[in-house]
N, C-alpha and C positions, 0 to 999 in steps of 0.2 A: 112390244116384247111378248114373246110366247109365254103363255101362262104356266106351262110345265117346265120351262127352262129356268134353272136356279140363277138367281142374280149373283153378282160378284160379292155382294156384302153378306149373303147367307151361306156361302161355301165355307166349311171349316178350314182354318189355316194351320200352318205348321207351328205357329207361336202357341196356340192353345194346347196342342199335343205335348209340346215341350214343357208347358206349365204343369200339366197333369203328371208327366213323368217326374218332374222335380218334386212334386208333393209326395209321390210314392216313395221316392228315394229318402226324403226327409223322414217320412213315417217309419221306413225300415231301419234307418239309422237310429231313430229314437227308440224303436223297439229293441234294437241290439244293445244300446246303452242301458235300457231298463232291465233287459234280461241279464246283462253282465252285473249290474248293481244288485239285482235280486240274488244271483248266484253268490256274489261276495258276501251279501248280508246273511244268506243261509249258512255259508261256511263259517262265518264269524260267530253266528248264533250257535251253530253246532259245536264249535270249539269251546265257546264259553260254557255251554251246557255240559260238555264233556269234562271240562276242568272242575266245574262245580260238583259234578257227580263223583269225580275222582277224589276231590277233597272230602266229600261226605263219606265215601267209602273208606278213605284213609282214617277218618275220625272214628268210624264204627269199628274198623279193625284194630285201631289203637286202644279203644276202650275194651275190646274183647281181650287183647293181649295183656293189658294191665290187670284185668280181672283174673286171667289165668295165672299171672305172675303172683298176685296176692294169694291165690289159692295154693300155689306151689310153696310159697314162703310159710303159709300156715301149716302145711303138711310137714315141711322140714322142721319147723319148730316143735311140732308134736313128737317127731322122732327124736329130736335133740333132747326134749324134756324127759322122754321115757328112757333113752339109752345113755344119756349123759353127754353125748357128743355125736357128731356126724362123721362117719368114716368112709362109706362107699355106698353107691346106689344099690349094691348087692344086699344091703340091710333091709331093703323093701321099699325105698322111696324113689326107685328108678322111674316109675310112672306115676307122678303125684296126682295128675288129673283123674286117672282111673281110681286111684286110692280114695280120693275125695268124692267120687261120683259126680265129677264136673260135667255140666251140660251147657253147650253154647246156646245162648238165647237168640242169636242171629242165624243159627244154622251153619256156622262156619266150622271148618275142620281145624282143630287146635291141637298142637303137639308141643312137647317140652323136651329139650335135650340139655344135658349137663356137661360141663367141662371143668375139671378140678384144677384151678390155677395153682393151687398149693402143691401139686405134684411136681412142680418145677423147683429149681434151686432159687432161694431168695437172694438176689444180687446184693441188696443193701447189707446183708449179713456175711457175705463171702469175703474171706481174706486172701492174701497173696497166694499161699500154698493151694487153696481150694481152686482159685482161678487157673493156676498153672496146671493142676491135675486135670481140670476140665479141658484145657486146650491140648494137653498131651494125649488125652483120650481121643482127640480128633486127629492124631498122628502129626501134630505140630512139633517141630524140634524143640527141645527143652529151652534152648537159649531164646528162640523166638517166642515161646510161650511165656517165659519170664519177662521179656521186654513188653509183650502185649499186656500182661497182667499189671506191670508197672505203669503203663500208659493209662489203663482204666482207673487204677487206684489214684494216680496223680490227678485225674479229673474229678474223682468222687470224694476224695478226702482232703480237707483243708491242711495246708502246710506239709503236704506229703513230699518227701525227698526221694526221687527215683534211685533205685539200687542197681540198675543195669545200664550199660552204655547204649546210647541210641534212644532211650526212652525220653519223651518230651518233658522238659521242666516247665514250671509255670511261666518263667520269663520268655520261653520260646514262643508262646502264643502271642506275645506282644510284638514280635518281629515280622509278622505276616503283613500282607497287603491290607487286611482288615483286622487290626489288633483286638483281641478279646482275652478274657481270663477264665480259667477253669472255675466252675461254680462252687466246688468244694462240697458237694452233696450228691447222693446217689442219682442215677439217671431217672428222669421223669418220662422219657420217651426214647425208643430205640433209634430214632432219627438223630439223636445227639451223637451217636457213634461217628457220624460224618464229620464232626468238628474236632474229634480227638486224634491227635497225632499218633502215627503207627496204626491205631485201630482203624482209621479211615481207609488205609491201604489193605487191611486184612478183611474188612467187612463189605467193601464196595469194589466194583469192577472199574475198568479204565474210563467208562462213560459216566461214572458216578451213580450207578444203580446198585441197590443191595444185591449181594451175591449169595451163593449157597451158605457161606459161613454166617452171614447176617440172619438168614432164615433159621439156621440151626441154633444160633444163639438165642433168638427169640423164642424158639420152641423148647429150650432147655432151661432158661432162667426167667424169673419173674421180677418185675420192677417193684413189687410190694414187699414190705418187711413182715416176716412172721418167724416164730422161733424155730420151727422144724418143718421140712417138706413132708408131704403125706406119702407113705409107702404104698398105700392102696391106689395111688394114681401116679406113681413115679414114672417119669419119662425115662426111656432106656439110656439116653445120654447122661441123665442125672445119676442113675445108678452106676454107670461105668466110671463117672468122674469122682463121685463122693465115696463110693464103696468098692470101686474096682471090680465090679461084677464082670465076669467073662461072658461070652456069647451063650454058653450052656446055662449058666445061672440066670441070665436075663430071659432065656426061653422058658425055663421052668417057672420063673416068677410070673411071666405073662400068661402062661397056660393056667396057672392056679387062679389068677384074677379073672380071666375070661371064662374059665370053666371048660377048657378044651384039652385035647391030648389025654393024658392019664386022669385028668380031673373032669372029664366030660360028663360023667354020670352025676356028679355032685353039683354041677352048675357053677356059676360065677361065685367066687369066694372073696373074702376080705380078711385083713389082719386086725386083731384087737391089740396086739403087742408086737414089738420088734422081734421078740424071741420066736414067735410063730413064723415070721418072715425068714428068720435064719434057718429054721428047720426045713422050709421049702427050698431055699436057695442052696443050702449045703455048701461044702467047701470051707476054706479058711478065709473068712471075710468079716467085716465089721459093719454094723449099721448104726454106729454112733453118729448122732446128729440128725437122725431120722425120727419122725413121729408117725402116728397112725390116724390123725384127725384132719378133717377138712378145715383149712384156714381161710381159703378164698375160693368161692364157687361161682362160676359163670353159668347163668341160667339163660338159655336161648328159647324164646317162645315164638313159634311159627303159627300164623293164622292165615288160612286160605279160604276165599269165598268168591264165587262168581268170576273167576279169572284174575282176581287180585290177590296179592300176597303181602303180608306184613311180618317183619321180624323185629322182635324186641330182645336185646341182649343186656342183661344186668349182672354185674359182678358184685356179689355180696359177701360180707364177712360175718361169721357168727361171733358171739362174745369171746374175747381173748384171741381173736383171729388176726387177719392181716391188717396192716396199716399202710396208708400212702406215705410218700416222702414228705416229711415235715419241712416248713421253712427254716432255714438256718442262717447264721451270720454270713454275710457276703462281703468280701474284701473290696473296698473301693480302690480306685486307681491312685489315690493319694496315700494309701497305706492304712487308712483308718478303717474301722469296721462299723457297720450299722446293723442293728438287730432287727430281724423281720417283725418282731412284736411291736416295734415302734409305730408301724403303720397299720397295725391290726385293727379290726373293727371294735367299737366299744363293747364292754361286757354286756351280756343279755340282761334284760330287766327282770324283776322278780316274777312278773306275769309269765314271761317266756320261759323262765327256769321252771316254774310250776307246771307249765304246759308240757315241757320236756319230760318232767317226772311222771306225769300221768300217762303220757303216750307209751313209754317203756317198750319201744320197738326192739325186737330181739336181734335184728340184723343191721349191719352198717352198709350203706350203699357206697361202693367204691367207684363204679363206672356204670353208665347207661348209654346205650346207642340204639338207634332205630334205623330201619331201612324199609321203604315202601316200594314194592314192585307191582305196578298196575298193568292190566292188560291194555294193549294198544287199541283194541276195539271192545269197548265196554259200554253196553247199553245202560241208559238211566235206570236206576233201581232205587226205590224209596222204601223197600221192605225193611223193617227193623227186626 
């Protein structure tokens, strides 16, 4: 055999080349799976970190909002103590944080806005004629307004007997596909209107969605009980219904409160008595049933920081202000009645009563809601 001639056993074969190719493929597949797993892990870790960051941000914004709310309540109480009552932000408490010299410890932008709930008509205190006048001011025919008022009173008042033809009677609710009975107490939610005969057709469209009448009703009446609505925050619909203000009177009224038109130089105003309001409105009208004090005030606190925003809304009532709907007797299907107090919690202990006395909080909290709006792309931030 020639020394330079390769033997058959030393020549590389196709099998070894295939083996090396298979190893490369296996390595590439493993690398692909590893890369995929790494990407999934990074995405999950990033999402977890983002969620923890958002929760931390929400907690910081919530604490900031609660601090601003407490500062606002302290300012309101100071004005109430000095002036005897709260009437309007035009008294000087329109920007409570600036008045108190409030500074955000976290560098957030904090602002406060007020909405006087007691500028609306108190639905629990309205009678049939007041409801009829309200709906007539919306250009509803008198017969339809009376039937609608009858339907609402039949739902809200126990043992109420409808006075108009077509208004639902208590036994009518038992004849539906899902029998139920009127609760015999004022509304606790505007969504109850969907369950009231006649009213559901007036306040909802064919698809069962709240219509313009529903929104108008919500903006004009309040579900809370208070002795008199506040003239300093009176809704135009409320003035038209309760005092029959015409468009001209309502315009003068609004210009005085906003400090616009002929009152632009003097700035926003407020009424200390109903007689002052009569002098501004003019004409032959009556403001009987109106007051000039805030009975229920909604405080909206907005906190913004680093692309995140938090809103805290608290509805508070000063002393002798608004009250929520109280539990009442509910008629059972067997005709007997049960008192809501029977299932009430036990009376507070002496220690808790003493704690309540020492706290002496000047406002009653009626509602509290919160809403957190966070940026979709928010980098981790641990700065306090």
